[in-house]
C-alpha positions as MATLAB code, in Angstrom:
seq = 'MAYSTLDDPALAAYTRASGWDEASLLADIAYRAERMKQDQGIELDRVKEHYIRANRDVQQGYEDRGMFQSGTRRQAQNETLLDSRRDAMDIVRGTTNGIADLYHAGGWDLSSIYSNQADNQIAAIENPDYWL';
ca = [
     -30.569   -0.503    0.071;
     -27.411   -1.282    2.006;
     -27.483   -1.385    5.760;
     -24.661   -0.800    8.164;
     -23.987   -2.712   11.340;
     -25.289    0.343   13.170;
     -28.800   -0.553   11.979;
     -28.790   -3.269   14.651;
     -30.966   -1.866   17.490;
     -28.781   -3.334   20.248;
     -25.632   -1.905   18.705;
     -27.333    1.442   18.106;
     -28.313    1.584   21.797;
     -24.750    0.763   22.811;
     -23.257    3.410   20.525;
     -25.712    6.031   21.820;
     -24.853    5.134   25.413;
     -21.136    5.325   24.718;
     -21.400    8.616   22.834;
     -20.648    7.260   19.357;
     -22.717    7.687   16.247;
     -22.252    6.553   12.672;
     -20.775    9.871   11.548;
     -18.145    9.900   14.279;
     -17.284    6.255   13.590;
     -16.840    7.026    9.896;
     -14.725   10.061   10.763;
     -12.526    7.917   13.002;
     -12.165    5.284   10.284;
     -11.339    7.970    7.705;
      -8.663    9.361   10.036;
      -7.150    5.890   10.517;
      -7.295    5.204    6.775;
      -5.503    8.478    6.050;
      -2.769    7.594    8.542;
      -2.375    4.209    6.851;
      -1.988    5.944    3.466;
       0.659    8.261    4.921;
       2.534    5.281    6.337;
       2.247    3.587    2.945;
       3.855    6.599    1.279;
       6.752    6.488    3.728;
       7.236    2.759    3.158;
       7.089    3.143   -0.642;
       9.738    5.873   -0.458;
      11.887    3.561    1.664;
      11.560    0.730   -0.887;
      12.414    3.102   -3.729;
      15.508    4.404   -1.924;
      16.567    0.831   -1.179;
      16.185   -0.054   -4.869;
      18.287    2.925   -5.964;
      21.092    1.958   -3.565;
      20.905   -1.740   -4.476;
      20.948   -0.975   -8.200;
      23.936    1.339   -7.756;
      25.750   -1.377   -5.784;
      25.067   -3.938   -8.521;
      26.427   -1.611  -11.184;
      29.474   -0.691   -9.119;
      30.249   -4.311   -8.335;
      30.175   -5.369  -11.969;
      32.139   -2.304  -13.054;
      34.818   -3.040  -10.445;
      35.167   -6.553  -11.869;
      35.306   -5.314  -15.460;
      31.965   -6.925  -16.280;
      29.867   -3.802  -16.750;
      28.530   -4.882  -20.156;
      27.829   -8.448  -19.063;
      24.442  -10.126  -19.199;
      24.807  -11.204  -15.574;
      24.917   -7.536  -14.517;
      21.638   -6.913  -16.322;
      20.125  -10.028  -14.759;
      21.187   -8.867  -11.290;
      19.644   -5.441  -11.971;
      16.372   -7.052  -13.083;
      16.261   -9.209   -9.957;
      16.809   -6.126   -7.813;
      13.987   -4.324   -9.604;
      11.624   -7.293   -9.333;
      12.300   -7.629   -5.595;
      11.634   -3.912   -5.074;
       8.456   -3.998   -7.148;
       7.215   -6.994   -5.185;
       7.897   -5.209   -1.882;
       6.119   -2.057   -3.096;
       3.095   -4.030   -4.314;
       2.891   -5.869   -0.998;
       2.839   -2.515    0.805;
       0.052   -1.195   -1.440;
      -2.033   -4.341   -1.099;
      -1.493   -4.473    2.666;
      -2.630   -0.880    3.086;
      -5.610   -1.401    0.801;
      -6.679   -4.512    2.677;
      -6.224   -2.783    6.019;
      -8.392    0.159    4.992;
     -11.039   -2.126    3.520;
     -11.038   -4.100    6.786;
     -11.604   -0.901    8.774;
     -14.684   -0.047    6.745;
     -15.869   -3.635    6.578;
     -15.791   -3.888   10.373;
     -18.313   -1.058   10.443;
     -20.448   -2.687    7.804;
     -19.532   -0.268    5.024;
     -18.368   -2.046    1.902;
     -16.074    0.400    0.158;
     -13.585   -2.277   -0.846;
     -14.135   -1.770   -4.581;
     -13.065    1.875   -4.301;
      -9.862    0.954   -2.503;
      -9.245   -1.984   -4.809;
      -9.319    0.367   -7.811;
      -6.916    2.739   -6.047;
      -4.548   -0.159   -5.351;
      -4.704   -1.278   -8.995;
      -3.766    2.243  -10.110;
      -0.861    2.409   -7.653;
       0.401   -1.012   -8.704;
       0.261    0.039  -12.363;
       2.404    3.058  -11.462;
       4.881    0.827   -9.615;
       5.172   -1.396  -12.685;
       6.093    1.633  -14.808;
       9.915    1.800  -15.167;
       9.841    5.604  -14.725;
       8.598    5.117  -11.138;
      12.003    3.712  -10.201;
      14.061    6.596  -11.608;
];
């Protein structure tokens, strides 16, 4: 049976005296986690928009120089995509770690749940259709 940090009698006395209980702490953590997910969505949209603009600029630059069919254009596009994917994955991992830290601070180990969610999001980011 797993125990939370609130099973500590001294901490339980403190939380009672301050008006907190485990349910309200979990509700507060859930609220903070949801806000972090919303912020993650905004950041992922920003990275995707940046990729679309950067990719368009790469294509336009090579077209202007008459090198649209060149291998260097394709290499520049791939580098742009890799940079954007890396940024998006960093955002997902940062959010996942932040949420896991919130729960861990309360003694609830839900990190495996959030780790699986991060793996699914990263798999989606690696899908080329994500960037269209």
